[in-house]
N, C-alpha and C positions, 0 to 999 in steps of 0.2 A: 788295898782298895777293892771294894766289892764290885764285880762285873754284873751288868744287867743282861741276863741271858737272852731275853726277848729282843733287845736291841741288836745283840750280836747275830742272832738268827736272821733278823730282817736285813742287816747289813750284808751278810753272806748271800742271802737271796738276791739282793740287788746286784752284787758282783757277778753272780751266775747269769742273771738276765743280760747284763752288759756284754759278758763274754759270748753268750749265745748269739747276740745280734752282731757282734764283730765277726763271728763265724759265718753269719749269713752273707757277708760280703764276698764270699768265695763259693761259686757254684760251678760244678763241672770243670774245675781247675782254671776258671776264668774269673778275674776280678770284675764285679758288677756293682754299680752304684747302689748303695744300701736303700735308696728310696724305691727301688724296684722290687725289694724283697719284703715280704710280709713276715716280720719277726715276732711281733707282739700278739697279734690276733690269729691264732691257728685255726681259722675257718674261712670258708668261702660261702657267701650267701648269693644265690642266683637261681635263674630259671634254666631248666634242662631244655635245650632248644633242638638237639639232634642226637640220635643214637644209631650206631651201626656196629654190629657184632659186640665186642666187649668194651667199646669206647663211646664216650658221650661228650657233648659240648655243653658247657654251662656258661651263661652270660650274667654278669653282675649289673648293678644299676648304672654304672658308668660305661657300660657296653664293652668292658674288657671280657674276653672270651677265653675259657680254659678247656683244654682237651684232657679228659681224665679217663683212666682205665679202671675197670672194675666197679663202676658206679651202678649199684643195683636199685635203680628207681626209674620211673617212666618219664618220657617226654611230657612236657607241660607242668611238671611238678616244680614248685618253688621251694628250694631246699637250703638248709644250712649244713655244710659239710665240714666236720672236724677232721683234721689231718695231722700227720707227722711228716716232717721234711721241710723243704725250702721252696717257697712259692716265688716265681719270677713273673710279675705282671706284664712284662714286655714280651714274654714268650708265649707260644701256643701250647706246646706239650709240657705238662707238669710232672716232675719226678717226685711225687708225694705218695704217702700211704694213707688211704682213707680209714679213719677210725670209726666215725659215726655219721649217720645221715638223718636229719630231722626235717619234717615238713614245716614250712613257714606259712602261717595262716594269713598274713597280710597280702595285699594285692601287689603283684610285681609291676614296677614302672621304671622307665628309662629316664635318667636325668638329662633333659634336653637344654635347659636354660632359657626356654621360650616363655615359661610361666603362664601357659594357657591349658594346663593339663585337664582340669575338670570339664571345661567346655569341649575340648577335643575328645575326651573319653566318652562323653555323652553322645557325640556324633558317631563315633566308631561302634559304640554299644548297639546302635540301631542299624548297623551294617551286617550283611552276611559276610562269611569268611571270604568269599570270592570278591566282594566289594572292597574289603579291607586290603586284600592282597593287591588288587588293581591300583590302589593308591600309592603303592611302593614303586610303580613303574612310570618312568618318564621316557617315552618311546619316540622313535623317528617318525616324523609326519609323513604320511603317504596317502594314496588314493583311498585306502581302507579306513582312514582315521575317523571319519564321521560315523561309520558303523561300529568300529571297534571301541570308541570311547564309551558307547552304550553297552556293548557286549562284554567288555572286559573291565569296565569301571576304571579306566586308566587315570592315573594321577596327574599326568602332564605330557607335553610334547616338546621335542626339539626340532627347530626349523633350520633348513640349510639354504644355500644360495639359490637352488632351483625352485624353492618355495616362493621366492620373492622376485625371480627374474621377470622383467618387463611388466610387473604388476604396478598398478597405481596404489595410492594409500587406501582408497576405498576398496579395492580388490583384496588387499591384505586384511583390512578390518572385517570384511565379509567372511574371509577364510577363518580367521581366528574367532570371531564372535559366534559363528555357527558351531564350532567345537564346544565352546562354553555353554551355548544354549542346549546342546545335547548331553551335557554332563550334569549329574546330580550335585557334584561338588566342584567349585571353581578350580580351574586347572593351573598348574605350573607351566608357564610358556616361555621357553628358553631359546636362545640363539647365541652363536659364537660371533660376537662383534669385537674382536680383539684390536683391530686396526692393522694396517700393513697388508700382509698377504692373506689374512683371514678377515674378510669383511662381507658377511652374508647379506647385510641390508644396504650399506652405503655404497656398494658397487652398482646399485640401481639408482640412476640419476632421478628417477621419479620419487624416490624416498629420502634422498639426502642430496644436498647441494654439491658435496664432494666426498670422495672416499676418505675414511678416517686413516690418519697416518699411524705408523707403528709406534709403540712406546719408545723404542730406541731413537727414532727420528724426533719424536716430540721432546724427549729429554735433552737431546743435543741442541734443539732450537730454543727451549724455554724452561728446562728443568721441571721440577714438580709442580710449579704454578701452572704451566701449560698442560700438564697431565691432568691436573684438577679440572681445568676449564674443559678439556676434551671429554673427561668422564661425565661432566654435567651435560654437555651437548649430546652425548650418547644416550643419557638417561631420558632427555626430552624426546628424542626420536623414538626410543623403545617404548616409552609410556604412551606416546601418540599412536603407536601401532597396537596397543593393548598387550604388549609383552611384559613380563615381570622378572625375568632372570637373564643376566648376561654371563655367559660361561667364560669369564675373564676375571682377574688378570693372570697372565702367564708368569709364574714366579720361578721358573727353571733358570738355573745359572749356566750361562754359556758365553764364552768370549772367543770361541774358535769358529771361524766361518764354515768349517767342515762339519760341524755338529748339525744333526737333523733339526734341533730346536732353535738354532742360532737366530734365524731371522724373526722368530716369534718372541724371543726373549728381549729384555731391556738392556742386557749387556753390561750390568753393573755388578759390584761386589755383593755378597750376601746381605750385608748390613744395609746398603743403599737399595737393594731390591726389596728388602723389608720395608723401607720407607716408601717405596713405590706402592706396595700392598696397602700400607696405612693410608696413603693419599687417596687411592681409588675407593677404599672402603669408607673413609670419612666423607668423601665427596658424594657418596650415594646414600648416606643415612637419611637425608630429608626427601628422598625420592621413593618411588614405588618399585625400584629395580634392586634386586639382590645380586651381588657378585659372587662368583664361585672361583676360589683360588685353585690354580692348577699348575703342574700335575704332580701331586704328592706321590712319592717322596723326592721328586726332582728327577728330570731326565738326564742331566749331566751330558756326557758324550755318547749316550746310548742311541741305538738305531730306531727307526720309525716303526712303532708297534702297530700302525695301521696295516703294515705289510707282513711282518713276521715277528718271531720270538726275539726278545731283546734281553741280554744278560748284563746286569750292572755289577761289576767286580770291584767297585771302589771300597775303600776301608770305611769303617764306622765313623771315623773322624771326618772323612770327606763328606759322608752322608749327613752327619750332624751339622756341618757348615752350610750345606745346601738347604737344610731345614729352617735356618734362621728366618727367611722371609715368611714362611708359613707360621712360625711362632709369633712373629710380630703382627701378622694379620689376625691371628687368633686373639692376641692381646687387645687389638683395636676393635674387636667385636665382629670379626668375619663370621658369617652365618654358615658358609658351606665350603667344602673342599672337594675337588675332583681327584680321584686316585687313578694312577696309571696302570699299565699292564707290564711294566718292566719287572723282571725278576731281580730283586735286590739281594744278592748273594749273602751279604752279611746279616740280613734279617731273616731270609727264607730262600734257600737255594733251589726250592722245588716249584714254587707257585708264583704266578704273576702277582704283583702287589694288590691288584683288585680283588683277588680271592685268597689273599694271604692273611691269616689271623694274626700272625706276628707283626706284620706291617700295620694293621689296624690297631693292635694293642699298643704299639709304640705311640701312635697318634693319640689314642684315648688316655693312656697312662702317663707317659712322659710329657707330651705336649698338652695334656689335659683338655683336649678338644671335645666338646659336648654337642656340637652342632651337626649339620647334615653332611654325611659322606656320600658322594655321588660317584658312581663308576664311570670311567670312560666307556665308550661303546663296547659291550661284551661280545659283539660279533666281529671284532677286528681280527687281523691276521695273527696277532700274538696269542690270541685265545682260541683260535680255530682248532677244532679237533678235541678240545677238552670236554670230557663227558660231564653231564649233570651240572652245566654252568648255572642254571637257574637256582638249584638248591645250594651249590657252593657259594654263589654270590650272595644269597640270602643269609647264610649262617656264618659268614666270615667277618661281619662287622659293618657292612654297608647299610645305608638308610634308603637310598634311591637307586634303582637299577635301570641303566640305559641300554637298550638293545633293540634290534630289529626282530629278534627271535622270541618275543614275549609270549606268543601264543603257545609255543611248545614248552617254554620254561614254566609258565603258569600251570599248564597241565601237569608237568612233572612235580611241581611243588605240591599241588593239591593231592596228587597220588601219594606223595611222601607223607602228607598229613594223615590220609586215610590208613596208611600202613603203620602209623604210630612212630614214624621215623623223624618227622619234622613237626615242630611246635606250632600249633594254631595260636596259642597265646602270644608267642613272639611276633607272629605276623600282625596281630592286633596291636601289640606294643609299638611296632614300627609304624603302623598306620596312624596311631595316635600321635607319634612324633611328627609325621608328615603333616597331619592336620594342625598340630600346634604351630608348625612353621607357617602354614597358610593363614592361620588366624593372626599371627604376629605380623605378617605381610599386609594384612588388611583385606585379604581375599574373601574371608568369611566374617 
C-alpha cells in the first residue's frame, strides 16, 4: 500500500499541536485550567498603558492586563507581540520571551458590551485629556463639589447619610440638580441604599415612609418575591431624587455573626445569593437605576477594610464558591461590580484586590465580565499609605475610581502622562467606556 506523505506530515503536525496544548495545562508546576492558557495564538495584541524601568503593562480589548519585561516600545503604542512560552490570562506577570513587536494601525477600543461606542467616542474626542480623566472619577460629595465638578470635570458623585440628613425632597433635588447644571456631561449619582444598617436615604423620614429592611430580614419574611418588591420601591424613591445608581446588592457570603460583613449579607448559600443578585438586577431593568454588585471577590470572614489591612487566606476553591453570586449576576446582565480592598492571597499576596491586576484579570477572563468595575473608596484604611494610588488604580483594570483624594491623584496621573509613563490613549478609552454606560442608562 502506497502511503500519502502529505497526509502523514499533516497528521504528525496535528499530534504535535495537541501535545503542545496538553503541556500548556501545567505552568510553574501547578495545574491550570487550559482555558486560561493561550496555546494556539502566540501573540498578545494590546495597548501599552504603563512603563517603568524595564517593565510594561499591556491591556487587550477585553481589559486583561499583562506585565511584560523587556518590551521595547513606548506607552500609547497599540502593538501585536509575538512570544514564546505560556500565557496565563488570569495572572499579571507573564513568563514569556518576546520574539517580535509590530505596531497595529487600527484604533484601540475596549469591549464594553454597551454598544454605544461611536457616539461615546465622538463625545470624548471633543474633550481635553483632563476632561476625559475626570469622567473616570466618582467622588465623595462635599462642600467643594459644586466647584470641583467644573474644575476637575468629574464623572459622578457618591452621597452619604450626612448629605440627606433632615433634608426635604426639594432640598435633595436642589443639591443634586445644581451639580448636574454645573457639569458638561450628565453625572453618575450614587448612594448605598442596601437596607438594614446601611440606609443613607430611608433613614430620613422626610424621604421615605420607613427605613428599608435588610435583605436577610426580607428573605425570611417573604423570599425573593419580597426582595423584588423592595427593589422596585427603592428604585421609585431613588429616581424621584434624581439619583441613578444604587451601590447594592451585597453578594458577600457570610453565615457567622462574628464576620464584619454578616449583617449586610443575605445569609444564604452561594447559589441562592446568586438568585438574590438576579432578582435585584431583573427588578431594576425597567427603571433608571443601575445596581452595583459588591464586594468582589467576596469578603468572607475578613476584617473591615474601612479601618485596616485585611488578608484573605482562603483557598482558590473557597474563593470560587463565593464568586458564584457574581457570576450569576453577570449572566443576568449586571452592569457594574464594586471591587474590595481585601488582599486575596491565592490571587495576589501583595496588593489589595482594588489595585491587583490578577484579581481584575480573573474577573475579565474567567468570569468574562465586560462591564464597569468600580473601586471601593481608595482612601480607606486598607489602602492608607500606599504610594501612587491614583496611577495604580488607573492601570490595574478599574473603570471608575472612588476616592476623596481625587485632586492629588489626578495631578499625579497627568504628571505620569507628561513623563511618558502613563497612557493618555487608555485614559480616553476608559472615558469612552464611562460615556457608553451613561448613554446606555439614558443620561445622554
